[in-house]
PAKOLLO-926964 format. One line per field, with one value per residue: residue number from 1; x, y, z of N, C-alpha, C in turn; residue in three letters. Coordinates in nm, 3 decimals. Layout:
# residues N
i NUM|...;
n.east X|...;
n.north Y|...;
n.up Z|...;
ca.east X|...;
ca.north Y|...;
ca.up Z|...;
c.east X|...;
c.north Y|...;
c.up Z|...;
aa ALA|...;
***
This chain:
# residues 224
i 1|2|3|4|5|6|7|8|9|10|11|12|13|14|15|16|17|18|19|20|21|22|23|24|25|26|27|28|29|30|31|32|33|34|35|36|37|38|39|40|41|42|43|44|45|46|47|48|49|50|51|52|53|54|55|56|57|58|59|60|61|62|63|64|65|66|67|68|69|70|71|72|73|74|75|76|77|78|79|80|81|82|83|84|85|86|87|88|89|90|91|92|93|94|95|96|97|98|99|100|101|102|103|104|105|106|107|108|109|110|111|112|113|114|115|116|117|118|119|120|121|122|123|124|125|126|127|128|129|130|131|132|133|134|135|136|137|138|139|140|141|142|143|144|145|146|147|148|149|150|151|152|153|154|155|156|157|158|159|160|161|162|163|164|165|166|167|168|169|170|171|172|173|174|175|176|177|178|179|180|181|182|183|184|185|186|187|188|189|190|191|192|193|194|195|196|197|198|199|200|201|202|203|204|205|206|207|208|209|210|211|212|213|214|215|216|217|218|219|220|221|222|223|224;
n.east 12.241|12.576|12.728|12.979|13.008|13.186|13.246|13.216|13.077|12.765|12.546|12.573|12.576|12.317|12.156|12.238|12.204|11.967|11.855|11.979|11.910|11.590|11.641|11.724|11.965|12.208|12.402|12.697|12.847|13.126|13.308|13.536|13.821|13.992|13.863|13.689|13.839|13.930|13.662|13.645|13.831|13.761|13.480|13.276|13.211|13.061|13.110|13.314|13.222|13.417|13.473|13.701|13.830|13.914|13.886|14.138|14.264|14.271|14.121|14.236|14.494|14.359|14.252|14.513|14.597|14.391|14.450|14.747|14.706|14.589|14.337|14.074|13.860|13.547|13.626|13.484|13.557|13.499|13.464|13.490|13.688|13.795|14.004|14.256|14.488|14.416|14.199|14.372|14.539|14.400|14.333|14.591|14.619|14.455|14.185|13.894|13.682|13.572|13.428|13.270|13.139|12.904|12.670|12.477|12.199|12.111|12.298|12.522|12.450|12.426|12.675|12.796|12.650|12.741|13.046|12.987|12.875|13.071|13.262|13.071|12.894|12.684|12.499|12.341|12.105|11.886|11.558|11.332|11.121|10.840|10.676|10.380|10.488|10.630|10.956|11.117|11.404|11.585|11.459|11.254|10.976|10.670|10.518|10.215|10.064|10.058|9.950|10.019|10.191|10.155|10.381|10.481|10.817|10.906|10.732|10.794|11.050|10.999|10.862|11.028|11.194|11.047|11.025|11.306|11.314|11.144|10.943|11.017|10.960|11.024|11.115|10.908|11.111|11.351|11.269|11.193|11.445|11.609|11.445|11.426|11.694|11.866|11.668|11.386|11.009|10.780|10.525|10.322|10.408|10.524|10.305|10.116|10.204|10.245|9.955|9.912|10.064|9.911|9.684|9.750|9.886|9.766|9.476|9.368|9.318|9.245|9.369|9.542|9.903|10.050|10.164|10.020|10.259|10.163|10.305|10.554|10.651|10.639|10.545|10.576|10.372|10.397|10.243|10.230;
n.north 7.538|7.695|8.003|8.205|8.504|8.736|9.047|9.300|9.445|9.596|9.565|9.303|9.137|9.146|9.057|8.753|8.760|8.751|8.526|8.307|8.292|8.274|7.989|7.923|7.877|7.992|8.343|8.508|8.852|9.024|9.293|9.364|9.246|9.197|9.187|9.020|8.770|8.797|8.694|8.425|8.309|8.299|8.230|7.897|7.780|7.633|7.698|7.935|8.205|8.407|8.699|8.827|9.068|9.312|9.541|9.625|9.360|9.133|8.890|8.625|8.701|8.665|8.385|8.276|8.286|8.198|7.933|7.896|7.910|7.668|7.583|7.410|7.469|7.454|7.675|7.914|8.107|8.408|8.624|8.877|8.859|8.660|8.496|8.275|8.243|8.396|8.281|8.018|8.099|8.137|7.887|7.751|7.941|7.810|7.775|7.619|7.614|7.789|8.090|8.286|8.601|8.757|8.573|8.250|8.158|7.990|7.763|7.870|7.797|7.507|7.426|7.546|7.358|7.108|7.118|7.135|6.896|6.703|6.755|6.733|6.580|6.526|6.728|6.713|6.529|6.421|6.381|6.420|6.344|6.297|6.123|6.087|6.291|6.469|6.571|6.672|6.832|6.904|6.906|7.100|6.988|6.887|6.640|6.476|6.212|6.095|6.338|6.616|6.965|7.225|7.500|7.843|8.001|8.037|7.980|7.687|7.695|7.753|7.511|7.306|7.374|7.331|7.049|6.910|6.980|6.819|6.612|6.829|7.195|7.456|7.787|8.098|8.288|8.162|8.118|8.325|8.488|8.292|8.373|8.616|8.706|8.978|9.151|9.211|9.220|9.425|9.413|9.150|8.920|8.670|8.532|8.550|8.346|8.120|8.073|8.087|7.845|7.613|7.662|7.481|7.241|7.159|7.196|7.049|6.799|6.550|6.570|6.766|6.880|7.110|7.243|7.471|7.605|7.727|8.054|8.006|7.866|7.690|7.330|7.015|6.789|6.450|6.172|5.850;
n.up 6.089|6.129|5.946|5.921|5.754|5.596|5.416|5.242|5.074|5.163|5.063|4.940|5.107|5.242|5.070|5.112|5.374|5.420|5.238|5.341|5.614|5.609|5.472|5.754|5.868|6.119|6.082|6.135|6.087|5.926|5.827|5.724|5.691|5.961|6.132|6.046|6.034|6.380|6.469|6.340|6.493|6.724|6.771|6.649|6.376|6.068|5.855|5.653|5.471|5.252|5.133|4.909|4.816|5.102|5.297|5.498|5.590|5.290|5.169|5.090|5.259|5.501|5.509|5.488|5.724|5.890|5.808|5.917|6.188|6.206|6.208|6.054|5.935|5.675|5.346|5.155|4.932|4.829|4.505|4.242|4.098|3.804|3.701|3.601|3.760|3.989|4.095|4.138|4.350|4.591|4.629|4.696|4.915|5.059|5.024|5.029|4.851|4.615|4.437|4.163|4.161|3.973|4.169|4.148|4.397|4.479|4.358|4.530|4.815|4.743|4.677|4.943|5.119|5.001|5.078|5.381|5.438|5.385|5.623|5.852|5.875|6.020|6.025|5.871|5.840|5.767|5.764|6.035|6.259|6.466|6.619|6.436|6.263|6.007|5.924|5.648|5.576|5.376|5.204|5.268|5.338|5.499|5.612|5.800|5.917|5.637|5.500|5.334|5.425|5.360|5.469|5.576|5.502|5.770|5.973|5.909|6.035|6.302|6.344|6.280|6.519|6.745|6.699|6.731|6.982|7.150|7.302|7.502|7.630|7.427|7.463|7.411|7.396|7.325|7.079|6.979|6.958|6.806|6.529|6.465|6.584|6.776|6.733|6.779|6.566|6.582|6.841|6.913|6.702|6.699|6.854|6.627|6.403|6.561|6.544|6.251|6.204|6.396|6.269|6.002|6.097|6.268|6.320|6.074|6.204|6.444|6.703|6.887|6.853|6.884|7.167|7.426|7.656|7.976|8.043|8.003|7.717|7.405|7.323|7.136|7.139|7.063|6.928|6.952;
ca.east 12.421|12.655|12.832|13.085|13.045|13.282|13.206|13.197|12.963|12.646|12.445|12.568|12.592|12.237|12.109|12.319|12.124|11.783|11.873|12.027|11.866|11.520|11.679|11.703|12.116|12.249|12.523|12.743|12.882|13.195|13.286|13.664|13.968|14.080|13.705|13.662|13.939|13.900|13.528|13.645|13.942|13.702|13.412|13.248|13.164|13.050|13.171|13.364|13.202|13.500|13.516|13.846|13.878|13.854|13.972|14.235|14.353|14.232|14.046|14.352|14.518|14.225|14.253|14.630|14.614|14.313|14.511|14.844|14.628|14.528|14.147|14.071|13.723|13.584|13.656|13.450|13.588|13.356|13.512|13.438|13.786|13.776|14.132|14.285|14.552|14.348|14.178|14.456|14.629|14.252|14.360|14.667|14.642|14.401|14.027|13.787|13.643|13.599|13.295|13.266|13.069|12.768|12.613|12.326|12.193|12.120|12.435|12.585|12.329|12.448|12.821|12.833|12.624|12.835|13.118|13.011|12.803|13.205|13.316|13.017|12.742|12.553|12.417|12.220|12.019|11.730|11.451|11.320|11.027|10.772|10.541|10.309|10.441|10.771|11.009|11.226|11.536|11.617|11.296|11.138|10.844|10.599|10.403|10.131|9.958|10.054|9.910|10.140|10.121|10.228|10.388|10.611|10.995|10.934|10.614|10.871|11.138|10.931|10.785|11.174|11.243|10.962|11.011|11.402|11.306|11.026|10.870|11.054|10.891|11.072|11.092|10.905|11.236|11.455|11.214|11.223|11.616|11.643|11.387|11.475|11.798|11.779|11.593|11.217|10.961|10.726|10.387|10.349|10.419|10.502|10.174|10.020|10.285|10.151|9.825|9.929|10.121|9.854|9.614|9.823|9.923|9.679|9.371|9.251|9.293|9.143|9.481|9.660|10.000|10.104|10.102|10.084|10.307|10.159|10.431|10.716|10.650|10.559|10.600|10.509|10.295|10.462|10.168|10.334;
ca.north 7.541|7.847|8.053|8.361|8.586|8.793|9.101|9.446|9.541|9.586|9.468|9.154|9.083|9.184|8.938|8.650|8.728|8.732|8.416|8.183|8.331|8.229|7.849|7.889|7.915|8.159|8.413|8.631|8.921|9.103|9.387|9.404|9.106|9.167|9.204|8.874|8.679|8.762|8.625|8.310|8.298|8.307|8.130|7.796|7.772|7.512|7.783|8.060|8.264|8.458|8.818|8.813|9.184|9.331|9.620|9.615|9.267|9.105|8.771|8.575|8.697|8.596|8.267|8.198|8.335|8.076|7.771|7.898|7.900|7.524|7.611|7.317|7.448|7.478|7.836|7.948|8.242|8.446|8.753|8.894|8.800|8.535|8.472|8.125|8.318|8.397|8.096|7.912|8.166|8.100|7.762|7.772|8.008|7.724|7.762|7.494|7.612|7.922|8.126|8.398|8.717|8.694|8.425|8.221|8.187|7.800|7.678|7.893|7.681|7.387|7.443|7.564|7.208|7.034|7.111|7.045|6.768|6.637|6.755|6.676|6.500|6.489|6.860|6.667|6.461|6.489|6.405|6.439|6.256|6.366|6.062|6.111|6.409|6.440|6.711|6.651|6.927|6.929|6.956|7.161|6.939|6.839|6.545|6.408|6.100|6.100|6.430|6.685|7.034|7.361|7.607|7.938|7.984|8.081|7.855|7.558|7.697|7.701|7.340|7.272|7.379|7.209|6.879|6.897|6.946|6.749|6.707|6.962|7.290|7.581|7.892|8.209|8.394|8.139|8.128|8.490|8.493|8.210|8.412|8.759|8.753|9.060|9.255|9.141|9.288|9.496|9.370|8.986|8.861|8.571|8.445|8.515|8.315|7.988|8.035|7.971|7.727|7.564|7.630|7.419|7.144|7.083|7.224|6.953|6.632|6.543|6.552|6.915|6.839|7.263|7.269|7.652|7.553|7.843|8.142|7.956|7.880|7.606|7.212|6.922|6.629|6.347|6.055|5.737;
ca.up 6.092|6.178|5.884|5.900|5.650|5.567|5.314|5.258|5.067|5.190|4.933|4.878|5.264|5.260|5.012|5.147|5.473|5.313|5.183|5.406|5.771|5.573|5.540|5.915|5.886|6.169|6.048|6.199|5.982|5.953|5.740|5.721|5.708|6.065|6.238|6.007|6.116|6.517|6.468|6.321|6.571|6.886|6.763|6.607|6.232|6.019|5.746|5.621|5.329|5.255|5.028|4.845|4.795|5.223|5.326|5.617|5.596|5.220|5.215|5.098|5.375|5.623|5.466|5.505|5.848|5.947|5.785|6.004|6.361|6.251|6.162|5.912|5.871|5.549|5.379|5.058|4.866|4.701|4.469|4.098|4.009|3.813|3.603|3.666|3.872|4.126|4.132|4.172|4.428|4.613|4.662|4.726|5.066|5.158|5.054|4.965|4.683|4.489|4.361|4.122|4.174|4.069|4.162|4.214|4.513|4.485|4.328|4.632|4.827|4.726|4.726|5.105|5.202|4.985|5.153|5.526|5.466|5.410|5.687|5.913|5.779|6.143|6.007|5.739|5.882|5.572|5.800|6.164|6.320|6.601|6.609|6.292|6.170|5.971|5.836|5.546|5.626|5.273|5.085|5.375|5.336|5.602|5.656|5.880|5.838|5.510|5.432|5.322|5.470|5.316|5.565|5.464|5.597|5.917|6.045|5.926|6.088|6.450|6.397|6.337|6.682|6.880|6.651|6.799|7.144|7.189|7.404|7.599|7.603|7.396|7.525|7.378|7.329|7.234|6.953|6.907|6.898|6.685|6.444|6.426|6.683|6.943|6.671|6.688|6.539|6.728|6.829|6.933|6.609|6.729|6.855|6.483|6.337|6.594|6.499|6.142|6.248|6.437|6.147|5.932|6.144|6.396|6.249|6.027|6.242|6.569|6.758|6.836|6.862|6.938|7.321|7.478|7.819|8.064|8.098|7.947|7.521|7.293|7.308|7.032|7.169|7.004|6.975|6.861;
c.east 12.479|12.749|12.881|13.060|13.131|13.298|13.190|13.135|12.812|12.531|12.468|12.575|12.444|12.127|12.134|12.259|11.980|11.761|11.863|11.918|11.706|11.498|11.690|11.843|12.147|12.399|12.546|12.847|12.998|13.235|13.392|13.715|13.957|13.956|13.659|13.749|13.972|13.764|13.595|13.759|13.834|13.569|13.409|13.142|13.152|13.121|13.210|13.326|13.307|13.538|13.622|13.888|13.792|13.908|14.081|14.349|14.265|14.215|14.123|14.416|14.475|14.283|14.379|14.627|14.522|14.390|14.682|14.798|14.586|14.383|14.155|13.886|13.693|13.573|13.559|13.506|13.491|13.472|13.458|13.584|13.784|13.874|14.172|14.384|14.534|14.282|14.255|14.543|14.528|14.330|14.455|14.692|14.491|14.246|13.992|13.713|13.619|13.460|13.294|13.112|12.997|12.736|12.537|12.317|12.165|12.225|12.506|12.540|12.414|12.579|12.863|12.736|12.681|12.991|13.128|12.941|12.914|13.282|13.261|12.837|12.656|12.449|12.305|12.143|11.848|11.586|11.418|11.195|10.949|10.646|10.455|10.358|10.581|10.823|11.084|11.333|11.564|11.550|11.224|11.019|10.793|10.498|10.355|10.032|9.926|9.990|9.999|10.059|10.209|10.281|10.481|10.696|10.963|10.843|10.725|11.004|11.114|10.912|10.937|11.200|11.141|10.965|11.196|11.422|11.253|11.061|10.877|10.994|11.041|11.036|11.022|11.026|11.363|11.352|11.237|11.347|11.605|11.571|11.439|11.626|11.774|11.736|11.474|11.129|10.879|10.640|10.411|10.309|10.442|10.378|10.065|10.156|10.206|10.089|9.841|9.945|10.006|9.733|9.622|9.849|9.805|9.505|9.233|9.237|9.250|9.252|9.556|9.774|10.057|10.039|10.148|10.142|10.296|10.327|10.550|10.719|10.555|10.581|10.522|10.445|10.358|10.416|10.211|10.225;
c.north 7.690|7.907|8.188|8.453|8.729|8.886|9.194|9.535|9.480|9.535|9.317|9.140|9.054|9.089|8.824|8.634|8.690|8.603|8.295|8.169|8.300|8.097|7.838|7.875|8.065|8.193|8.535|8.749|9.003|9.181|9.404|9.234|9.053|9.152|8.995|8.742|8.682|8.717|8.477|8.235|8.261|8.254|8.014|7.848|7.674|7.537|7.905|8.124|8.408|8.608|8.779|9.010|9.262|9.444|9.586|9.546|9.193|8.980|8.623|8.580|8.607|8.459|8.130|8.196|8.220|7.953|7.767|7.875|7.750|7.543|7.466|7.337|7.518|7.622|7.862|8.085|8.307|8.601|8.753|8.911|8.670|8.422|8.341|8.117|8.298|8.311|7.993|7.966|8.153|7.988|7.736|7.855|7.901|7.714|7.621|7.484|7.786|7.999|8.265|8.504|8.776|8.635|8.365|8.149|8.008|7.728|7.758|7.815|7.547|7.314|7.418|7.407|7.092|6.926|7.067|6.947|6.707|6.612|6.729|6.665|6.491|6.619|6.806|6.561|6.500|6.453|6.389|6.385|6.284|6.285|6.056|6.229|6.379|6.534|6.659|6.828|6.982|6.985|7.080|7.085|6.907|6.792|6.489|6.323|6.137|6.220|6.534|6.870|7.143|7.473|7.660|7.909|7.957|7.974|7.704|7.579|7.685|7.591|7.268|7.236|7.320|7.087|6.841|6.864|6.856|6.588|6.800|7.092|7.368|7.718|8.030|8.280|8.333|8.119|8.232|8.503|8.373|8.245|8.554|8.833|8.876|9.172|9.186|9.218|9.354|9.438|9.170|8.905|8.694|8.477|8.411|8.427|8.142|7.981|8.031|7.863|7.613|7.529|7.532|7.269|7.091|7.083|7.102|6.859|6.672|6.589|6.671|6.867|6.976|7.242|7.387|7.611|7.708|7.944|8.094|7.969|7.769|7.468|7.113|6.835|6.556|6.182|5.954|5.673;
c.up 6.070|6.057|5.962|5.769|5.671|5.464|5.311|5.218|5.108|5.202|4.921|5.003|5.318|5.173|5.071|5.255|5.491|5.302|5.258|5.604|5.709|5.599|5.688|5.954|5.992|6.057|6.143|6.077|6.048|5.821|5.641|5.731|5.806|6.150|6.200|6.063|6.315|6.513|6.462|6.387|6.707|6.857|6.667|6.527|6.208|5.895|5.739|5.494|5.369|5.114|4.988|4.862|4.944|5.245|5.531|5.585|5.432|5.257|5.220|5.216|5.511|5.580|5.502|5.657|5.971|5.957|5.867|6.152|6.371|6.216|6.033|5.876|5.732|5.486|5.200|5.005|4.745|4.683|4.329|4.051|3.959|3.693|3.694|3.795|4.030|4.200|4.224|4.275|4.580|4.722|4.739|4.882|5.172|5.186|5.006|4.865|4.664|4.409|4.284|4.137|4.011|4.079|4.168|4.305|4.546|4.451|4.455|4.770|4.906|4.749|4.909|5.208|5.162|5.057|5.335|5.571|5.447|5.544|5.858|5.868|5.921|6.119|5.910|5.723|5.834|5.704|5.950|6.168|6.470|6.607|6.468|6.203|6.135|5.861|5.771|5.559|5.539|5.149|5.166|5.316|5.444|5.606|5.779|5.893|5.725|5.434|5.419|5.427|5.430|5.437|5.500|5.597|5.733|6.019|6.029|6.020|6.277|6.454|6.404|6.466|6.767|6.865|6.719|6.940|7.206|7.264|7.514|7.539|7.569|7.409|7.400|7.323|7.303|7.128|6.863|6.887|6.762|6.543|6.413|6.540|6.782|6.814|6.643|6.599|6.610|6.694|6.837|6.785|6.613|6.729|6.723|6.384|6.413|6.562|6.376|6.113|6.284|6.313|6.023|5.940|6.216|6.357|6.148|6.053|6.416|6.669|6.720|6.916|6.913|7.037|7.325|7.637|7.861|8.091|8.037|7.735|7.471|7.319|7.190|7.116|7.028|7.034|6.875|6.830;
aa UNK|UNK|UNK|UNK|UNK|UNK|UNK|UNK|UNK|UNK|UNK|UNK|UNK|UNK|UNK|UNK|UNK|UNK|UNK|UNK|UNK|UNK|UNK|UNK|UNK|UNK|UNK|UNK|UNK|UNK|UNK|UNK|UNK|UNK|UNK|UNK|UNK|UNK|UNK|UNK|UNK|UNK|UNK|UNK|UNK|UNK|UNK|UNK|UNK|UNK|UNK|UNK|UNK|UNK|UNK|UNK|UNK|UNK|UNK|UNK|UNK|UNK|UNK|UNK|UNK|UNK|UNK|UNK|UNK|UNK|UNK|UNK|UNK|UNK|UNK|UNK|UNK|UNK|UNK|UNK|UNK|UNK|UNK|UNK|UNK|UNK|UNK|UNK|UNK|UNK|UNK|UNK|UNK|UNK|UNK|UNK|UNK|UNK|UNK|UNK|UNK|UNK|UNK|UNK|UNK|UNK|UNK|UNK|UNK|UNK|UNK|UNK|UNK|UNK|UNK|UNK|UNK|UNK|UNK|UNK|UNK|UNK|UNK|UNK|UNK|UNK|UNK|UNK|UNK|UNK|UNK|UNK|UNK|UNK|UNK|UNK|UNK|UNK|UNK|UNK|UNK|UNK|UNK|UNK|UNK|UNK|UNK|UNK|UNK|UNK|UNK|UNK|UNK|UNK|UNK|UNK|UNK|UNK|UNK|UNK|UNK|UNK|UNK|UNK|UNK|UNK|UNK|UNK|UNK|UNK|UNK|UNK|UNK|UNK|UNK|UNK|UNK|UNK|UNK|UNK|UNK|UNK|UNK|UNK|UNK|UNK|UNK|UNK|UNK|UNK|UNK|UNK|UNK|UNK|UNK|UNK|UNK|UNK|UNK|UNK|UNK|UNK|UNK|UNK|UNK|UNK|UNK|UNK|UNK|UNK|UNK|UNK|UNK|UNK|UNK|UNK|UNK|UNK|UNK|UNK|UNK|UNK|UNK|UNK;
***
């Protein structure tokens, strides 16, 4: 899922980035209203997280401008202002939901997913399979041949990429970009994650599913 976060507080933005990127979401970020408006008009997102109090152009103005441009994308407003008038004004400008700061991250996630599920139900296919391997994207559980496999968030994201593309190979560059965007960590950290993933997914079983494709990346063998 791809989100646009428009929030002038770097601290709040950092918390949201860490939380949602760990869940596999892709986020773009704007620190002011005009930049957020431009990004929303130039790109395709599943939802916009839009702070109300923004420099340059406030969130209500951004929301109204997006609706004037005909964008039907879900908009979830974030604000510290909790009066009835503020809430009603947000909805009047075209917001789909309104969350008061400070907010619970799990509740915010649930509201985001409820809004996107309503507009793009295909984004919420809960279970994907590759032979005897099954991933539940909602609960982030992995099962192989009836045996539960515990994975950390990074390994789960890698496995989900491999399952979604199987049996086609996923390049190392593609995996790295999905995990860290343009700021990959120093050293061959990806190799370490693949090693951990193989220990959990392949080592307890006779057949290895994670296949190294020389000079390219990795693919998943889907045994039927």
